[in-house]
C-alpha positions as CSV (number, residue, x, y, z in Angstrom):
1,M,0.4,-12.3,-109.7
2,T,1.2,-12.0,-112.9
3,M,4.4,-13.2,-114.7
4,K,5.4,-9.1,-115.4
5,T,4.7,-8.4,-112.0
6,M,6.9,-11.1,-110.7
7,I,9.6,-9.9,-113.1
8,A,9.3,-6.3,-111.8
9,A,9.3,-7.6,-108.1
10,M,12.3,-9.6,-108.8
11,A,14.4,-6.8,-110.6
12,V,13.6,-4.3,-107.4
13,V,14.9,-7.5,-105.0
14,M,18.0,-7.9,-106.7
15,I,18.9,-4.8,-107.8
16,T,18.8,-3.7,-104.2
17,Q,20.3,-6.5,-103.0
18,I,23.3,-6.9,-105.5
19,Q,26.4,-5.9,-104.0
20,N,29.1,-7.1,-105.9
21,K,32.5,-6.0,-107.9
22,Y,30.5,-3.4,-109.6
23,H,29.3,-1.5,-106.5
24,S,30.8,0.2,-103.2
25,V,27.1,0.8,-102.3
26,L,23.7,-0.7,-102.9
27,V,22.2,0.3,-106.1
28,Q,18.9,2.5,-105.5
29,A,15.7,0.2,-106.1
30,M,14.3,0.4,-109.4
31,T,11.6,-1.5,-111.1
32,E,11.7,-3.5,-114.3
33,T,9.6,-0.6,-115.9
34,H,11.7,2.0,-114.8
35,R,14.6,0.0,-116.2
36,M,13.3,-0.4,-119.6
37,E,12.3,3.5,-119.6
38,E,16.0,4.1,-119.2
39,Y,16.7,1.4,-121.4
40,K,14.8,2.7,-124.4
41,K,15.7,6.6,-123.4
42,R,19.7,5.4,-123.7
43,G,19.2,4.2,-127.3
44,Y,19.7,0.4,-126.3
45,K,18.7,-2.0,-128.6
46,W,18.9,-5.8,-129.1
47,P,19.9,-7.5,-131.1
48,L,23.0,-5.2,-130.6
49,E,24.1,-3.4,-133.8
50,G,27.9,-4.2,-132.9
51,V,30.3,-4.4,-130.1
52,I,33.2,-2.4,-128.7
53,P,35.6,-2.8,-130.9
54,N,33.5,-4.0,-133.4
55,T,36.1,-6.4,-135.1
56,P,34.8,-9.7,-136.3
57,G,36.8,-11.8,-133.6
58,W,35.4,-9.6,-130.5
59,N,31.9,-10.1,-131.9
60,R,32.1,-13.8,-132.2
61,I,33.3,-13.9,-128.9
62,M,30.2,-11.7,-127.4
63,N,27.7,-13.7,-129.7
64,R,28.5,-16.8,-128.4
65,R,28.5,-15.7,-124.5
66,F,25.3,-14.2,-125.4
67,E,23.7,-17.3,-126.4
68,Q,25.0,-19.1,-123.5
69,M,23.7,-16.6,-121.1
70,E,20.4,-16.7,-122.8
71,R,20.0,-20.5,-121.7
72,V,21.4,-20.1,-118.0
73,Q,18.5,-21.1,-115.5
74,D,19.0,-19.4,-112.5
75,E,17.6,-15.6,-112.8
76,N,19.8,-13.9,-110.3
77,K,23.3,-15.6,-111.7
78,K,21.5,-14.5,-115.5
79,Y,21.3,-11.3,-114.0
80,N,24.8,-11.3,-112.7
81,G,26.0,-12.6,-116.1
82,W,24.2,-10.1,-118.3
83,L,25.9,-7.1,-116.0
84,S,29.2,-8.7,-116.8
85,L,28.5,-9.2,-120.2
86,M,27.2,-5.7,-121.5
87,T,30.0,-3.6,-119.2
88,S,32.5,-5.8,-121.7
89,A,30.7,-5.5,-124.7
90,I,29.6,-2.0,-125.0
91,L,30.0,-0.1,-122.0
92,T,33.7,0.0,-121.8
93,T,35.6,1.6,-124.7
94,N,39.0,-0.1,-125.8
95,Y,42.2,2.2,-125.5
96,T,44.4,-0.4,-127.3
97,E,44.3,-2.4,-130.4
98,N,44.6,-5.9,-128.8
99,G,43.6,-5.2,-125.1
100,W,46.6,-7.0,-123.8
101,G,50.6,-6.7,-124.1
102,L,53.5,-8.3,-122.4
103,T,56.8,-6.8,-121.6
104,R,59.7,-7.0,-118.7
105,A,59.5,-5.4,-115.5
106,P,62.0,-3.3,-113.9
107,E,64.9,-5.4,-112.2
108,H,65.3,-3.2,-109.3
109,I,61.4,-3.5,-108.6
110,T,61.4,-7.2,-109.0
111,K,64.2,-7.5,-106.6
112,R,61.9,-5.7,-103.9
113,L,58.8,-7.7,-104.5
114,Q,60.9,-10.9,-104.6
115,E,62.5,-9.8,-101.4
116,R,58.8,-9.2,-99.5
117,L,57.8,-12.8,-100.9
118,Y,61.1,-15.0,-99.8
119,N,60.9,-13.2,-96.4
120,S,57.4,-14.7,-96.2
121,I,58.5,-18.2,-97.3
122,E,59.8,-21.2,-95.1
123,V,61.4,-23.9,-96.4
124,S,61.7,-26.9,-94.5
125,K,63.3,-30.7,-95.5
126,M,61.6,-34.1,-95.3
127,E,63.1,-37.5,-95.5
128,V,62.2,-39.3,-98.6
129,T,62.0,-43.0,-97.8
130,S,61.6,-46.2,-99.9
131,C,59.8,-49.4,-98.8
132,E,59.8,-52.9,-100.0
133,N,56.4,-54.7,-100.7
134,D,55.2,-51.2,-101.2
135,N,52.2,-52.1,-103.0
136,D,51.4,-55.2,-101.1
137,D,49.2,-54.5,-97.9
138,T,49.5,-57.7,-96.4
139,E,53.1,-57.6,-95.8
140,Q,55.0,-55.8,-93.4
141,K,57.4,-52.9,-95.2
142,E,60.8,-52.5,-94.5
143,C,61.8,-48.9,-95.3
144,V,64.9,-47.1,-95.7
145,V,65.7,-43.4,-96.1
146,T,66.8,-42.7,-99.7
147,G,67.2,-38.5,-99.5
148,E,65.6,-35.5,-98.6
149,K,63.0,-33.4,-99.9
150,E,62.0,-30.0,-99.6
151,I,58.8,-28.6,-98.6
152,V,57.8,-24.8,-98.9
153,Q,55.6,-23.4,-97.0
154,L,54.3,-19.6,-96.4
155,I,54.3,-18.3,-93.2
156,V,51.1,-16.7,-92.1
157,D,50.9,-14.2,-89.2
158,D,49.0,-11.2,-88.3
159,M,52.3,-9.2,-89.2
160,N,53.6,-10.1,-92.7
161,A,51.1,-12.2,-94.4
162,R,47.4,-13.9,-94.1
163,Q,45.4,-16.1,-95.6
164,E,42.9,-14.2,-98.2
165,H,39.1,-14.0,-97.4
166,F,36.8,-16.2,-99.6
167,V,36.5,-14.7,-103.4
168,E,33.9,-16.2,-105.4
169,V,35.9,-16.4,-108.6
170,I,38.8,-18.2,-106.7
171,E,37.7,-21.6,-106.6
172,A,39.5,-23.1,-103.7
173,E,39.0,-25.1,-100.6
174,E,39.9,-23.8,-96.9
175,H,43.3,-25.1,-97.1
176,A,43.9,-24.1,-100.3
177,R,42.7,-20.3,-100.5
178,P,45.8,-17.5,-101.6
179,I,47.9,-16.0,-99.1
180,M,48.3,-12.5,-99.3
181,I,51.4,-10.6,-98.4
182,P,50.6,-6.9,-98.1
183,D,52.6,-3.8,-97.9
184,E,50.4,-0.9,-98.8
185,Q,52.9,1.9,-98.5
186,E,55.4,-0.2,-101.0
187,N,52.3,-1.4,-103.2
188,Q,51.5,2.5,-103.7
189,Q,54.7,3.4,-104.4
190,I,55.1,0.8,-107.1
191,L,51.8,1.8,-108.3
192,E,53.2,5.3,-109.2
193,E,56.9,4.1,-110.1
194,M,55.2,1.9,-112.7
195,K,52.6,4.2,-114.0
196,P,55.0,5.6,-117.0
197,M,55.1,1.9,-118.5
198,F,51.4,1.6,-118.6
199,E,50.9,5.1,-120.0
200,W,53.7,3.8,-122.8
201,W,51.4,1.2,-123.4
202,S,47.9,2.4,-123.5
203,G,49.0,6.0,-124.7
204,L,46.8,7.8,-121.9
205,D,47.3,9.6,-118.9
206,L,46.6,7.5,-115.9
207,E,46.1,8.2,-112.1
208,G,46.4,4.9,-109.9
209,S,43.4,3.2,-108.4
210,I,45.0,0.2,-106.4
211,A,47.7,-2.2,-106.2
212,Y,46.9,-5.2,-104.3
213,G,49.0,-8.1,-103.3
214,I,51.5,-10.0,-103.2
215,R,48.8,-12.7,-103.6
216,A,50.3,-16.3,-103.6
217,Y,48.0,-18.9,-105.1
218,R,48.1,-22.4,-103.5
219,N,48.1,-25.9,-104.8
220,D,44.5,-26.8,-105.8
221,S,43.1,-23.7,-106.5
222,N,42.1,-21.8,-110.0
223,L,40.8,-18.6,-111.1
224,L,37.7,-18.7,-112.9
225,M,37.3,-16.3,-116.2
226,H,35.9,-12.8,-115.4
227,A,36.2,-9.0,-116.1
228,D,37.2,-6.7,-113.4
229,K,35.6,-3.4,-111.8
230,P,34.8,-0.9,-114.6
231,N,35.0,2.4,-112.6
232,T,38.4,1.7,-111.4
233,H,40.4,-1.3,-113.3
234,V,40.7,0.3,-116.7
235,I,44.4,-0.2,-117.6
236,S,45.9,-3.0,-115.5
237,G,48.8,-5.3,-114.9
238,I,50.0,-8.7,-113.6
239,Y,53.4,-8.5,-112.0
240,H,54.8,-11.9,-111.9
241,V,57.1,-12.1,-108.8
242,G,57.7,-15.7,-108.2
243,R,56.8,-19.1,-107.7
244,S,57.8,-22.4,-106.2
245,E,60.0,-24.6,-107.4
246,D,57.7,-27.3,-107.9
247,A,55.2,-25.2,-109.4
248,E,53.9,-26.8,-112.8
249,P,53.3,-24.4,-115.7
250,W,50.0,-22.1,-115.0
251,P,49.2,-19.8,-117.8
252,I,46.8,-16.8,-117.5
253,V,44.0,-16.6,-120.1
254,I,43.2,-13.7,-122.1
255,E,40.6,-13.0,-124.8
256,D,41.6,-10.4,-126.9
257,F,39.8,-7.9,-129.4
258,Q,40.9,-10.0,-132.4
259,G,38.9,-13.3,-131.2
260,N,41.8,-15.0,-129.6
261,S,42.2,-16.8,-126.2
262,N,45.7,-15.9,-125.4
263,Q,47.4,-18.5,-122.9
264,V,50.5,-16.6,-121.5
265,Y,52.9,-18.4,-119.6
266,L,54.7,-15.6,-117.3
267,E,58.0,-15.8,-115.9
268,P,59.1,-13.8,-112.9
269,G,59.8,-10.4,-113.7
270,D,57.2,-10.4,-116.5
271,V,54.2,-8.1,-116.5
272,L,51.0,-8.5,-118.4
273,F,49.1,-5.1,-119.3
274,Y,45.6,-5.7,-120.1
275,E,42.2,-3.8,-119.9
276,S,41.0,-5.8,-117.2
277,S,37.3,-4.8,-117.1
278,K,37.0,-5.2,-121.0
279,C,38.6,-8.2,-121.5
280,F,37.6,-11.9,-120.0
281,H,40.5,-13.1,-118.3
282,G,41.5,-15.7,-115.4
283,R,43.6,-19.1,-114.9
284,P,40.9,-22.0,-114.9
285,Q,43.5,-24.5,-115.1
286,T,44.0,-26.0,-111.3
287,F,47.4,-24.9,-110.2
288,V,49.5,-27.7,-109.2
289,G,52.6,-26.5,-106.5
290,S,53.3,-25.0,-103.3
291,Y,52.5,-21.2,-104.4
292,Y,52.3,-18.6,-107.5
293,A,52.8,-14.9,-106.4
294,S,51.9,-12.1,-108.2
295,L,51.3,-8.4,-107.7
296,F,48.0,-6.7,-109.0
297,M,48.0,-3.0,-110.5
298,H,45.1,-1.2,-111.5
299,Y,44.9,2.3,-113.1
300,R,42.3,4.9,-114.8
301,P,42.3,7.5,-117.2
302,V,42.6,11.2,-115.5
303,G,39.2,12.1,-115.3
304,Y,37.2,8.6,-115.7
305,E,34.1,8.3,-114.5
306,M,31.5,5.6,-114.7
307,E,27.7,6.1,-113.5
308,N,27.0,2.7,-111.6
309,N,23.4,2.3,-112.8
310,E,24.4,2.2,-116.4
311,I,25.4,-1.4,-116.3
312,H,21.7,-2.1,-115.0
313,Y,20.2,0.1,-118.0
314,A,22.1,-1.7,-120.4
315,G,20.7,-5.1,-120.0
316,P,18.5,-6.2,-122.7
317,A,14.8,-6.5,-122.2
318,H,14.8,-10.3,-122.2
319,W,17.4,-10.7,-119.7
320,H,15.0,-13.0,-117.9
321,A,13.9,-15.0,-120.6
322,V,15.5,-18.9,-120.3
323,Y,16.2,-20.2,-124.2
324,P,16.0,-23.9,-125.0
325,L,19.2,-26.0,-125.0
326,K,21.1,-25.5,-128.3
327,E,22.9,-28.6,-129.8
328,G,26.9,-27.7,-130.1
329,L,26.5,-25.1,-127.6
330,D,28.5,-25.6,-124.4
331,E,26.7,-24.8,-121.2
332,L,27.8,-21.8,-119.3
333,V,27.8,-21.6,-115.4
334,M,27.9,-18.3,-113.6
335,V,29.9,-18.0,-110.3
336,G,29.2,-14.6,-108.9
337,T,30.0,-12.6,-112.2
338,S,32.6,-15.1,-113.0
339,F,31.8,-18.3,-115.3
340,K,33.1,-21.4,-116.0
341,E,32.4,-24.1,-118.7
342,P,32.2,-27.5,-117.0
343,G,31.7,-29.5,-119.8
344,C,35.2,-28.6,-121.3
345,K,38.7,-29.5,-120.2
346,N,40.1,-26.6,-117.5
347,L,36.5,-25.2,-117.6
348,L,37.1,-23.4,-120.6
349,C,36.6,-24.6,-124.0
350,S,38.8,-22.3,-125.9
351,I,41.8,-23.8,-124.1
352,G,40.5,-27.7,-124.6
353,E,42.8,-29.0,-127.4
354,S,39.9,-31.2,-128.9
355,H,37.5,-28.3,-128.7
356,D,36.5,-26.7,-132.0
357,E,37.1,-23.2,-130.1
358,S,40.5,-24.3,-129.4
359,R,41.5,-22.9,-132.8
360,H,41.6,-19.4,-131.3
361,L,43.9,-20.5,-128.8
362,V,47.5,-18.6,-129.2
363,N,50.4,-19.8,-126.2
364,W,52.7,-17.4,-125.5
365,Y,55.9,-18.0,-123.3
366,G,58.1,-15.8,-121.4
367,P,60.4,-14.3,-120.4
368,A,59.1,-11.0,-122.2
369,P,61.7,-9.1,-124.3
370,T,63.1,-5.9,-122.4
371,G,61.8,-2.3,-123.9
372,Q,59.1,-4.2,-126.1
373,I,55.5,-4.9,-125.6
374,V,54.5,-8.4,-127.3
375,T,51.2,-8.4,-128.1
376,T,48.6,-10.3,-131.0
377,G,50.4,-10.2,-134.4
378,W,53.9,-11.1,-132.9
379,D,55.2,-14.7,-134.1
380,S,54.4,-16.5,-130.5
381,K,56.7,-19.3,-131.5
382,T,59.7,-16.8,-131.9
383,M,58.6,-14.1,-129.8
384,T,59.4,-11.9,-132.6
385,P,57.9,-8.6,-133.7
386,P,56.2,-8.3,-137.2
387,K,58.3,-7.4,-140.0
388,A,56.7,-3.8,-140.3
389,W,57.7,-3.4,-136.5
390,K,61.1,-4.0,-137.0
391,E,61.4,-2.0,-140.3
392,E,59.6,1.3,-138.3
393,Q,61.5,0.4,-135.0
394,Y,58.3,0.5,-133.1
395,D,58.2,-1.0,-129.5
396,G,54.6,-1.7,-129.5
397,G,53.7,1.2,-127.3
398,K,51.2,4.2,-128.1
399,R,53.6,6.9,-126.4
400,D,57.0,7.7,-126.5
401,A,58.9,5.2,-124.1
402,S,61.2,8.1,-122.9
403,D,59.5,8.1,-119.3
404,A,58.8,4.1,-119.5
405,R,62.9,3.9,-120.1
406,R,63.7,5.9,-117.0
407,V,61.5,3.7,-114.8
408,L,62.8,0.4,-116.4
409,Y,66.7,1.3,-116.1
410,N,66.3,3.2,-112.5
411,D,67.6,6.5,-114.1
412,N,65.9,9.2,-112.3
413,N,68.0,11.8,-114.1
414,N,67.9,10.8,-117.6
415,M,64.7,12.0,-119.2
416,N,65.5,11.5,-122.6
417,G,66.5,7.8,-122.0
418,D,69.8,7.7,-123.7
419,V,71.0,4.4,-121.2
420,T,70.2,2.1,-123.7
421,D,69.0,1.5,-127.4
422,E,66.8,-1.3,-126.0
423,L,63.6,0.6,-126.1
């Protein structure tokens, strides 16, 4: 069997068997010959003439990752990687300038979500002891009770909460897998209630795809860098509900269209807007604490559709080639359609202080301001907007904020937004 025949056969096997985040059904079998015919028919080329958006920063992020993908050894993992990269680079458009924003959620919705979360939390106390000769295993220890320590546990049962099934993008042993605290009816209500705020940010007429959670991550787990489903997860949000008192800071990392790696430290009641099928995001740093809980919301533009097979047609002709290692280029490891850089601190080079990529790192700290959208261009240290925004009284949205104001202040009667001047 020739190499060309092997590649064609492999393409049939992979494409018919892949059933990952990009698909709800198996993709129709295709040979590599057919795929390349469609590739040329659609005008795809390599190297790319540019990415979407064609900014210097986004080009830099994508070109580095293309080089890393060319050096992935396993062909199945490489194929999944090219699917993810090409979707992010050229198949999905961008709807905002930077791909992310940060704002404050409505307090009345935060209270509802926190009530659900806290009803699923059990706090118990454990005696804290102090022992003499604690470092000497050869002598008998004399211990005394010195106090109490609170132990926070999530209540797992069939009615209120359950352990989440295995998800490749979440690295966690069995005991550390997240807990899901679902309420489908309330989640759907919140998805609809919050829609005007997402339309305010994106400037789009939206329809809800799904809201899921509350997901409570647990100690010793992490979320690898990835992009979401391109057919449904277009305009998205992470609504941080709450975390345990013993939780250490655990930022969400999102890469923006200006080439920055934004490390965002959310406070309960903050909402992170993001173009989740476009911008790679994750929490690659291992979480330390009892729990960290959020609700995830996803929308798509009204009338939006994306053909499933298109992501296969866009893959470059050389997707299966393995290039030699390149000095100075960090190894990338695919895990499903997510990735990690195992040679770097916290599995992502751009958040390792000593790595050259960290010059693109920007840290942001909540709580977010109410009625404004923080994004790239703000002063991350003072959390203040650019001077031009202040002068123009611009709030960061691409649409008038009247409907968002109604949601924010739970004012169903005031469509003109006269309750406050914060927006």
